[in-house]
N, C-alpha and C positions, 0 to 999 in steps of 0.2 A: 630507580635506584640511584640515579646520578645525583639527586638533590642531597641525600645524606653524605655521599662521597665528597660533593662540593663543600658541604658544611664542614666536614672533617679536614679537608684540604686547606681550609683557611688557617689552620693551626699546625698541621703536621702533614708529611708526605707518606703515603702508603704505596708499597709496591703492588703490582697487579696480583701477586699471590696473597698479600696481606688484605687487599680489597676483597678478594674472593672468600677468604676466611671470615672476614667481618660480615659479609653478606650471608654467609652460611649460618651465622649465629643470631640473625635478626629475623623477625617475623613482621610481615606487612599485613595489616587488616583494615577493613573499612568498617566504620561505625556510624550509626544513625545519631542524629541530634538527640540529646537528653540521655544518652548512654553514660552510665557511671563506670569509669575505668578503675577508680580507687575509692574505697570506702574509708571514712574516718573510723578509727578504732581498730584497723587491721594493719598488718605489716606490709609495707610497700615492697613489691617484688620486681618492679619494672621501671625503666625510664622510657619516655615516649618522645619520639621525634615526629613532628607534624609535617606531612607532605602537603595535605590540603585540608581545609576546614579550620575550625577554631576550637580550642580546649580552654578550660579554666580550672584553676585550683581555688578552693574556698573552704572555710570552716563555718560551722554554725554554732552560735553561742547558746547559753542556757535559756535565753529569751527567744530562741528560734530566729535569730537575726543572722543573715549571711554576711561574711566578711571575705571579700575576694582578695586573694593573695596575688594571683598572676593570671595572665592570659597567654596563650601560645598560638601563634598563627603559623602559616607555612614557613618552614625553615627554622623553627624554634624547638627547643627541648623543654619538657616539663616533667616533674616528678614531685613526690613528697620527699624532699631531700633529707629531712630529719629521720624519717622512718627508713628510707632506703639505705642510708649510711649506718644508722644505729641498729637496724633490723629489729626495732621496737614498734609497737602500734603507734600510728601517726594520728594527727588531728585533722588532716585534710581530705577532702573529696577531690577527685579529678573527674570533670564532666565534659562531654562533647557538647558544644553549643551549636555547632553547625556541622552537618554531615561531614565526616572526615576520613581521610586515609592516613594511617598512622604506622610508624615503625615502632615495634616493641622490642626493647632490649632488656632481657631479664638480668637480674643481679647476678645470677649464676653464670650466664654467658658473658657478662661484662667481666667477671673475675677470670674466666678462661681466656678472654681476649687480652687482659692485662698480662697474663703469663706468656701467651703466645706472641703478642705484639706489644712489647713494653711501652712503646711510644704512645699507645692509646691511653696509658695512665696520664701522660702529659696533657693530652687532649681533654680528658675529663677533669683533670685538675684545673685547667684553664676555665672550663665551663663552671665548675664549682666556685672558683675565685670570682668570676664575672657575676654569678648569682649572688654571692656574698656582698659584693660591691653594690649591686642593684638593690638588694634588700636594705643595706645600710643607708643608701641614698634615699630610698623611699621612706624609711623611718625618719631620717632627718627632715625630709620634705614635709612629712605629716606633723612634725613638731614645729617647723619654722615657717612654712608657706601658707598662704591663704588658700581657701578651697578653689578660688578662681585660678591661682597660680598652679595648684596641683592638677587642675583640669587642663590647663595649657600644656603642662608636661606630659599628661596622658595623651593628648592629641598629637604631640610631637613624637612620642615613642610608638604609639599604635596607629597613627595616621587614619586609615579608612575604617578602622575597627568600630569607631563611634557610630557608624551608619549600619553596622551589622548586628549589634547586640542591644539588648534592652537598656534603656536609660537608667533603670534602677541598678543594673550591674555596674555601670560607670560610676554612679553615685556611691555604691558600696566600695568600689576600688579606691576612689579618692577620699573616702571616709566621711561622707555626708548622707543625710536622709534623702530619699527620692524627692520629697517636697522641696527641700532646700535646693537641691540640684536643679529642679525645674525652674524655680524663681531665679536662681543664679544664671541659668542659661538664657532666660528671658532678658535679664539685665545686659548680658553680653551681647545679645542680638540687637538690642536697642542702641548700642554704642556706634 
């Protein structure tokens, strides 16, 4: 339980009583790889905090091509933000890529915590702001950087993740085909 409290403590300070209330409103579960936590077309009811393992969010277009939006490793939060905030059906799947232990915070309990511990609203506002900044930066990168530069940014942000997930998922994340990614990686290794 300390990892989630450490994560929150980076932004706000909770009293022991507030920590206890928070811990009473979350659920910790273990999931096997390939488990789908959120289905596209459904309303997102939860935020997920990763203790261990790897999760990803992605969409599938009409041509059955996956577009990876984000990865979440230990210490990261993940959700379908559009659906969670609007309570409308979303377009994202959230999948467990590597066996994971995950904290589940329901939208309902999050609202209760906002009322009972108002400073948690500040914490989640900061998370949402950081998510908005990261998404805007990624959009700008996709418009202005080469695939090789986007891969370098991926490596810097996710460090060891490139060794734990399939290459086709990295290709999807940086916006190239697996074939192009393979050729690009070969060029990089020859340098």
